[in-house]
C-alpha positions in Angstrom: 83.5 97.5 97.9 85.1 100.3 96.2 85.6 102.1 99.7 86.9 98.7 101.2 89.8 98.2 98.3 90.4 102.4 99.1 90.8 101.4 102.7 93.0 98.9 102.4 95.2 101.2 99.8 95.1 103.9 102.5 96.5 101.2 105.0 99.1 100.2 102.8 100.7 103.6 102.0 100.4 104.1 106.0 102.1 101.4 106.9 104.9 101.0 104.5 107.3 103.8 104.0 107.9 105.4 100.8 111.1 103.3 100.1 110.0 99.8 101.4 106.8 100.2 99.4 109.2 100.1 96.1 111.0 97.0 97.2 107.8 95.1 99.0 105.2 93.0 97.6 101.5 94.1 98.2 100.7 93.3 101.8 98.9 90.0 102.4 95.0 90.4 103.9 96.5 89.1 107.1 98.2 91.9 107.3 96.2 94.2 106.5 93.6 92.9 108.8 96.3 93.2 111.7 97.1 96.5 110.9 93.4 98.0 110.1 92.7 96.4 113.8 95.3 98.8 115.0 93.6 102.0 116.4 96.7 104.4 115.5 96.8 102.5 111.9 93.0 103.0 111.5 93.6 107.1 112.7 96.3 107.2 109.8 94.1 105.6 107.5 91.0 107.7 108.2 93.2 111.2 108.0 94.8 110.2 104.4 91.1 109.3 103.2 90.0 112.8 105.2 93.1 114.6 102.9 91.6 112.8 99.6 87.7 114.0 100.4 89.0 117.3 101.5 90.8 117.7 98.2 88.0 117.2 96.3 86.1 118.9 98.2 88.3 121.9 97.6 87.4 122.1 94.1 85.9 125.2 93.0 82.4 125.2 91.6 81.9 128.9 91.4 82.5 129.0 87.6 78.9 127.3 87.5 76.9 130.2 89.4 75.7 131.7 86.5 73.5 128.3 85.7 71.6 127.8 89.2 71.3 130.3 92.1 72.2 127.5 94.6 76.3 128.0 93.7 77.9 131.7 94.8 80.7 132.5 92.7 83.7 132.1 95.3 82.0 128.3 96.0 83.6 124.8 96.5 82.3 121.6 96.6 82.7 122.1 100.7 80.8 124.8 100.5 77.9 123.4 99.1 77.8 120.6 101.2 78.1 122.4 104.6 75.5 124.4 103.0 73.3 121.4 102.5 74.2 120.3 106.0 75.7 122.1 108.8 77.0 119.5 110.6 78.8 117.8 107.0 82.1 118.1 108.5 81.0 115.9 111.9 79.7 113.8 110.2 81.8 113.1 107.0 84.7 112.3 109.5 82.6 110.1 111.8 81.3 108.2 108.3 85.1 108.1 107.3 86.2 106.6 110.6 83.5 103.7 110.4 84.3 102.7 107.3 87.9 102.1 108.2 86.7 100.1 111.0 84.1 97.9 109.0 87.5 97.5 106.4 89.4 96.3 109.1 86.4 93.7 110.0 85.9 92.9 106.5 89.5 92.2 106.1 90.2 89.6 109.0 86.8 88.2 108.0 88.3 87.7 104.5 91.4 86.3 105.7 89.3 83.7 107.8 87.4 82.7 104.5 90.3 82.6 102.6 92.1 79.7 104.9 88.5 77.8 105.4 88.5 78.4 101.4 91.5 76.6 101.4 90.6 73.8 103.4 87.4 73.1 101.6 89.7 73.2 98.0 92.1 70.5 99.4 89.1 68.3 100.0 87.6 68.8 96.9 91.0 68.1 95.2 91.3 64.8 97.0 87.7 63.7 96.1 88.4 64.7 92.4 91.7 62.8 92.5 89.8 59.6 94.2 87.0 59.9 91.6 88.9 60.3 88.8 91.0 56.9 89.9 88.0 55.4 90.2 86.5 56.0 86.8 90.3 55.6 85.0 90.2 52.1 87.3 86.4 51.3 85.6 87.1 52.6 82.1 90.6 50.8 81.9 89.5 47.0 83.3 88.8 44.5 80.6 85.4 44.4 79.6 83.9 40.9 80.5 82.8 38.2 77.3 84.8 40.2 74.7 
């Protein structure tokens, strides 16, 4: 769920310019779903997420090299990841793009469910109102024989 939230945030950053972002409210679920359905937005969001991942992966861990022989003095997290999986970069990029696409589908489904739940809530409110009216009528009616 955190990944979907991060993807939604990244989508909002890509869709809105910095000036407009200060003046606008957060996008609706429908707007996020529509934006994430656009392949260009998906590519932009994936690029933003890649930049976040790249920044974290550039963290130098070399100072810890004297604790283990798996870390070299000039290593970054990226070096360690690549050493453990030579195909790390390709897999990370595929997973990022897949997560963005999944977030788009999830946002679309959430928008549909939001509408469905609103319909159900309206029906329940009507039923509660009828039940309350019936209870009020039953408790305020004069009791026979008293």
